C-alpha positions as CSV (number, residue, x, y, z in Angstrom):
1,X,-163.3,-35.5,84.3
2,X,-161.8,-37.0,81.2
3,X,-162.1,-34.8,78.3
4,X,-163.9,-37.4,75.2
5,X,-161.0,-39.7,73.5
6,X,-158.7,-39.4,76.5
7,X,-157.6,-42.4,78.5
8,X,-155.9,-40.0,81.2
9,X,-152.5,-38.6,81.9
10,X,-149.5,-40.0,83.9
11,X,-146.1,-39.8,84.2
12,X,-143.4,-41.0,82.1
13,X,-140.3,-42.1,81.8
14,X,-137.0,-39.5,83.3
15,X,-135.4,-37.2,81.3
16,X,-132.5,-35.7,83.1
17,X,-133.7,-37.3,86.7
18,X,-137.3,-35.7,85.9
19,X,-141.0,-37.4,85.4
20,X,-142.0,-36.6,82.0
21,X,-145.7,-35.6,81.4
22,X,-147.6,-38.1,79.2
23,X,-150.8,-37.9,77.8
24,X,-152.4,-41.3,75.8
25,X,-155.9,-40.9,73.8
26,X,-157.7,-43.5,72.7
27,X,-158.2,-44.6,69.0
28,X,-161.0,-42.2,67.1
29,X,-163.3,-44.4,65.2
30,X,-163.2,-43.9,61.1
31,X,-163.6,-40.5,59.6
32,X,-165.1,-41.5,56.4
33,X,-166.6,-38.2,55.0
34,X,-165.2,-35.5,56.7
35,X,-162.0,-33.3,56.4
36,X,-158.8,-33.9,59.5
37,X,-159.2,-30.2,60.6
38,X,-161.1,-27.8,61.1
39,X,-159.7,-25.7,63.1
40,X,-156.5,-23.0,61.4
41,X,-153.9,-24.8,63.9
42,X,-155.0,-28.2,62.8
43,X,-154.6,-27.0,59.2
44,X,-151.2,-25.4,59.8
45,X,-150.2,-28.9,61.4
46,X,-151.3,-30.6,57.9
47,X,-149.9,-27.8,56.1
48,X,-146.5,-29.0,57.8
49,X,-146.9,-32.4,57.1
50,X,-147.7,-31.7,53.0
51,X,-144.9,-29.4,52.8
52,X,-142.6,-31.4,53.9
53,X,-143.5,-35.1,52.6
54,X,-141.7,-35.9,49.3
55,X,-144.3,-38.4,48.4
56,X,-147.8,-37.4,47.4
57,X,-148.6,-40.9,47.2
58,X,-147.6,-41.9,50.8
59,X,-150.3,-39.1,52.2
60,X,-152.7,-40.4,50.1
61,X,-152.7,-43.8,51.6
62,X,-151.8,-42.0,54.9
63,X,-155.2,-40.5,54.8
64,X,-156.8,-44.0,53.9
65,X,-155.4,-45.2,57.0
66,X,-156.8,-42.3,58.7
67,X,-159.9,-42.5,57.4
68,X,-160.3,-46.7,58.0
69,X,-159.8,-46.1,61.6
70,X,-156.4,-47.8,61.2
71,X,-155.2,-45.5,64.0
72,X,-154.9,-46.7,67.4
73,X,-154.2,-44.6,70.5
74,X,-152.3,-42.0,70.3
75,X,-149.5,-41.0,73.2
76,X,-148.5,-37.4,73.2
77,X,-145.6,-36.5,75.4
78,X,-142.8,-34.0,75.0
79,X,-141.0,-34.0,71.8
80,X,-143.0,-36.8,70.5
81,X,-146.1,-38.4,69.4
82,X,-146.6,-42.2,68.9
83,X,-149.6,-45.0,67.5
84,X,-149.6,-48.1,66.1
85,X,-150.6,-48.2,62.8
86,X,-152.6,-50.6,60.9
87,X,-151.5,-51.5,57.1
88,X,-154.0,-52.8,54.7
89,X,-152.9,-56.4,55.5
90,X,-153.8,-55.6,58.8
91,X,-149.5,-55.7,59.8
92,X,-149.2,-53.1,63.3
93,X,-146.1,-50.6,62.9
94,X,-145.1,-48.6,65.7
95,X,-145.0,-45.3,64.4
96,X,-143.3,-41.6,65.7
97,X,-143.4,-38.1,64.8
98,X,-140.9,-35.4,66.5
99,X,-141.4,-32.7,67.5
100,X,-138.8,-29.8,68.7
101,X,-139.3,-29.1,72.6
102,X,-139.0,-25.4,73.7
103,X,-136.1,-24.5,75.4
104,X,-136.8,-22.9,78.7
105,X,-136.1,-19.3,77.3
106,X,-138.8,-19.9,74.5
107,X,-141.2,-20.9,77.4
108,X,-140.3,-17.9,79.8
109,X,-141.4,-15.7,76.9
110,X,-144.4,-17.8,75.3
111,X,-146.0,-17.5,79.0
112,X,-145.1,-14.0,79.4
113,X,-146.8,-13.4,76.2
114,X,-149.8,-15.5,77.0
115,X,-150.2,-13.6,80.4
116,X,-150.3,-10.4,79.6
117,X,-153.7,-10.5,77.2
118,X,-156.0,-12.1,79.3
119,X,-158.0,-13.3,76.8
120,X,-155.4,-15.8,75.3
121,X,-155.6,-17.7,78.8
122,X,-159.5,-17.3,77.9
123,X,-159.1,-18.8,74.7
124,X,-157.1,-21.4,76.1
125,X,-159.1,-22.7,78.6
126,X,-161.9,-23.0,76.1
127,X,-159.9,-25.0,73.9
128,X,-159.2,-22.4,71.2
129,X,-156.1,-20.7,70.6
130,X,-157.1,-17.5,68.7
131,X,-154.3,-16.0,65.6
132,X,-153.2,-13.6,67.5
133,X,-151.8,-15.5,70.5
134,X,-149.4,-17.5,67.3
135,X,-148.8,-13.8,66.1
136,X,-147.6,-12.8,69.3
137,X,-145.4,-15.5,70.2
138,X,-143.9,-15.2,66.6
139,X,-143.4,-11.8,67.8
140,X,-141.1,-12.9,70.6
141,X,-139.1,-15.4,68.5
142,X,-141.2,-18.7,69.8
143,X,-143.2,-20.4,66.6
144,X,-145.8,-22.8,68.3
145,X,-146.8,-24.1,64.9
146,X,-144.7,-26.4,63.1
147,X,-143.3,-25.7,60.0
148,X,-141.8,-27.2,56.6
149,X,-139.3,-29.5,57.9
150,X,-140.2,-29.5,61.4
151,X,-142.2,-32.8,61.8
152,X,-139.6,-35.7,61.9
153,X,-141.1,-39.2,60.7
154,X,-139.5,-42.5,62.4
155,X,-141.8,-45.9,61.5
156,X,-141.3,-49.3,62.3
157,X,-141.2,-50.2,58.5
158,X,-137.9,-48.0,58.0
159,X,-139.0,-45.7,55.7
160,X,-136.8,-42.6,55.3
161,X,-139.5,-40.4,54.4
162,X,-143.2,-39.8,55.9
163,X,-144.3,-43.3,55.1
164,X,-148.5,-43.9,54.8
165,X,-148.3,-45.0,58.8
166,X,-147.0,-41.9,60.2
167,X,-149.0,-39.6,57.9
168,X,-152.1,-42.1,58.9
169,X,-150.6,-40.7,62.6
170,X,-150.4,-36.6,61.5
171,X,-153.5,-36.7,59.9
172,X,-155.3,-38.6,62.9
173,X,-153.1,-35.8,65.3
174,X,-154.9,-32.9,63.5
175,X,-158.5,-34.5,64.8
176,X,-157.4,-34.4,68.1
177,X,-155.6,-30.9,67.8
178,X,-159.0,-29.8,66.7
179,X,-160.5,-30.4,70.2
180,X,-157.6,-29.5,72.4
181,X,-154.6,-27.2,71.4
182,X,-153.3,-28.2,74.7
183,X,-151.9,-31.2,73.2
184,X,-149.4,-29.0,70.7
185,X,-148.1,-27.3,74.1
186,X,-147.6,-30.8,75.4
187,X,-145.3,-32.1,72.5
188,X,-143.8,-28.4,73.1
189,X,-142.9,-29.4,76.3
190,X,-145.0,-29.1,79.0
191,X,-148.6,-30.2,79.8
192,X,-151.7,-28.6,80.4
193,X,-151.8,-28.4,84.4
194,X,-148.1,-26.8,84.5
195,X,-149.0,-24.7,81.7
196,X,-152.0,-22.9,83.7
197,X,-150.4,-22.9,87.1
198,X,-147.4,-20.8,85.8
199,X,-149.8,-18.2,84.0
200,X,-151.7,-18.2,87.1
201,X,-149.0,-17.1,88.8
202,X,-147.7,-14.7,86.7
203,X,-150.7,-13.1,86.3
204,X,-151.0,-13.2,90.4
205,X,-147.8,-11.2,90.1
206,X,-148.9,-8.8,87.3
207,X,-151.7,-7.7,89.9
208,X,-149.4,-7.3,92.4
209,X,-147.6,-4.9,90.9
210,X,-150.2,-2.6,89.8
211,X,-152.0,-2.4,93.5
212,X,-153.2,1.3,93.1
213,X,-151.1,3.7,95.0
214,X,-153.7,4.7,97.5
215,X,-154.3,1.1,98.2
216,X,-150.5,0.5,99.2
217,X,-151.1,3.8,101.4
218,X,-154.0,2.7,103.1
219,X,-153.7,1.9,106.8
220,X,-154.1,-1.9,107.9
221,X,-157.8,-2.6,109.4
222,X,-158.0,-1.9,112.9
223,X,-158.0,-5.3,115.1
224,X,-161.7,-7.1,116.3
225,X,-162.8,-5.2,118.7
226,X,-160.6,-2.2,119.7
227,X,-162.0,1.4,117.8
228,X,-160.7,2.6,114.9
229,X,-159.3,5.9,116.8
230,X,-157.5,3.9,119.6
231,X,-156.2,1.4,117.1
232,X,-154.6,4.2,114.6
233,X,-154.2,7.0,117.5
234,X,-150.9,8.8,117.2
235,X,-148.1,7.7,120.2
236,X,-148.1,10.6,122.8
């Protein structure tokens, strides 16, 4: 079942010969009368934008564009988000915001941290990201949320800094992140299904390593139809 606002997932273009995950989320309605981020991680995303942008006026215009529903469908894929944003005169601009993907080593450390606490997995499944998860990740050198300078803009209007169009895209994405923190993990390089499968594999491996000794030493069950005394009788 698709989540609200999600037009589905597909595999995008190849990167080094492998298919790339991608999700396209349908355009959201105007956001008049409400903020753009309710969750702490959505607010952290916007703080990265607002601490990076050099022109507050561009940000205000971007908020206006987002509030008025000027941001089209948002495509989220590793390292990049993309949307067409219409200016006040309805001129469309393709706008992109880039975010660094995690390395394989960073993903390994992050997944170990999440698998180590069952509460982290349960929270993600509930579309929640507890602050403790981000703190645990930071403790092993993985910064989940972007910081100042991490959101790199590219826009068809050819602005060199965050313009109203890339700002509008960022504000719109904050609303989407509120509903699904897995979008952040997708930007960092891995899709939800891949993350969950890896977490399940790691959790299963951990459980196997912690089987009680008594259970390991227990004899196998007797073959069906054979009395237990005969099945496990010592050879004469």
